[in-house]
C-alpha positions in Angstrom: 39.9 -44.0 -21.4 38.6 -43.6 -24.9 35.6 -41.3 -24.2 36.4 -39.2 -21.1 34.6 -38.4 -18.8 32.4 -41.4 -19.8 32.3 -44.3 -17.4 30.9 -47.8 -17.6 30.4 -50.6 -15.1 29.1 -54.2 -15.0 26.6 -54.3 -12.2 25.1 -57.7 -12.9 26.8 -60.8 -14.3 25.6 -64.4 -14.5 27.7 -67.2 -16.0 26.2 -70.6 -16.9 27.0 -73.1 -15.5 28.5 -70.8 -12.9 31.1 -73.2 -11.7 34.8 -72.5 -11.1 37.0 -74.5 -13.5 34.3 -74.6 -16.2 34.3 -72.3 -19.2 30.8 -70.8 -19.3 28.7 -71.6 -22.3 26.5 -68.6 -21.6 27.1 -65.2 -19.9 24.5 -62.6 -19.2 25.6 -59.2 -18.0 24.3 -55.7 -17.7 26.5 -52.8 -18.5 25.7 -49.3 -17.2 27.3 -46.6 -19.3 27.2 -42.9 -18.5 28.5 -39.8 -20.3 27.5 -36.1 -19.8 27.0 -35.6 -23.5 24.7 -37.5 -25.9 27.4 -37.8 -28.5 29.8 -39.3 -26.0 27.2 -41.8 -24.8 26.4 -42.8 -28.4 30.0 -43.2 -29.2 30.5 -45.5 -26.2 27.5 -47.6 -27.2 28.8 -47.9 -30.8 32.3 -48.9 -29.6 30.8 -51.5 -27.2 28.6 -53.0 -29.8 31.4 -53.2 -32.3 33.8 -54.8 -29.8 31.2 -57.4 -28.7 30.5 -58.3 -32.3 34.2 -58.7 -32.9 34.8 -60.8 -29.8 31.6 -62.8 -29.8 29.9 -62.9 -33.3 26.3 -63.8 -32.9 26.0 -62.5 -29.3 22.6 -61.1 -28.5 22.5 -57.5 -27.4 19.6 -55.6 -26.1 19.0 -52.3 -24.4 17.3 -52.6 -21.1 17.0 -48.9 -20.3 18.5 -45.7 -21.8 18.3 -42.2 -20.6 19.8 -39.2 -22.4 22.3 -37.2 -20.3 20.8 -34.4 -18.3 22.7 -31.1 -17.7 21.7 -29.4 -14.5 21.2 -25.6 -14.3 24.6 -23.7 -14.5 23.4 -20.9 -12.3 22.3 -23.3 -9.5 25.5 -25.2 -9.8 27.4 -22.0 -9.4 25.4 -21.0 -6.3 26.1 -24.4 -4.7 29.8 -24.1 -5.5 30.0 -20.6 -4.0 28.1 -21.7 -0.9 30.3 -24.7 -0.4 33.3 -22.4 -0.7 31.8 -20.1 1.9 31.3 -23.0 4.3 34.9 -24.2 3.7 33.7 -27.5 2.2 35.5 -29.2 -0.5 33.5 -29.4 -3.7 33.8 -31.5 -6.9 31.4 -31.0 -9.7 30.5 -34.4 -11.0 28.1 -36.0 -13.5 25.5 -38.3 -12.2 23.8 -40.4 -14.9 21.5 -42.1 -12.4 17.7 -41.8 -12.7 17.3 -39.5 -9.7 14.1 -37.5 -9.5 16.1 -34.3 -10.2 16.9 -35.6 -13.7 13.2 -35.7 -14.4 12.5 -32.3 -12.7 15.2 -30.7 -14.8 13.0 -30.9 -17.9 10.5 -28.6 -16.2 12.5 -26.4 -13.8 16.0 -25.3 -13.0 17.6 -28.1 -11.0 20.9 -29.2 -9.4 21.9 -31.9 -6.9 24.2 -32.0 -3.9 26.0 -35.2 -3.0 27.8 -35.7 0.3 31.0 -37.7 0.6 30.7 -41.4 1.3 33.4 -43.6 2.8 35.4 -45.3 0.0 33.1 -43.6 -2.5 30.5 -46.3 -2.1 27.0 -45.4 -3.2 23.8 -47.6 -3.4 25.7 -50.3 -1.4 25.0 -51.7 2.0 28.5 -50.6 3.2 27.8 -46.9 2.2 28.5 -44.6 5.1 28.5 -40.9 5.6 29.3 -39.5 9.0 26.7 -37.4 10.9 29.0 -34.4 10.3 29.0 -35.0 6.6 25.2 -35.3 6.6 24.9 -32.0 8.6 27.3 -30.3 6.2 25.3 -31.4 3.2 22.0 -30.2 4.9 23.6 -26.9 5.7 24.9 -26.5 2.2 21.4 -27.3 0.8 19.7 -24.8 3.1 22.2 -22.0 2.3 22.0 -22.8 -1.4 18.2 -22.6 -1.5 18.2 -19.3 0.4 20.9 -17.8 -1.8 19.2 -18.9 -5.0 15.9 -17.5 -3.8 17.6 -14.2 -3.0 19.4 -14.1 -6.4 16.5 -15.2 -8.6 13.5 -13.8 -6.8 15.0 -10.7 -5.1 
């Protein structure tokens, strides 16, 4: 990986004529790239553009949507980590580049997010599944984190 912890995925692809055994004359695809730092995201975009120009001179590129990385509040992330530890829940701090409401709220107020485990790591997919216990653990962690943050920040 050239720009850790950056990630990229192709979530949409359409080949014309879309027939097996035929080399497509046109391919349309959408690439979702995420990185926790603006400089990392910019470097990923530059490398992608350069590589596409090298492999397919004349290819048309356009940006459909772009959002600068959002860093959530460090104090709230620490509260969540401590509360997860107190509940004996495993915790992994991760970067979400999705357009969740919290990413917009973060511009106005201290914000953080809690994700619960999903079978096979699937998210935004019809096969996504979290057990009732995992959902309950997430709700318990959220409640305890909100109460602890209120105690710490508002006495």
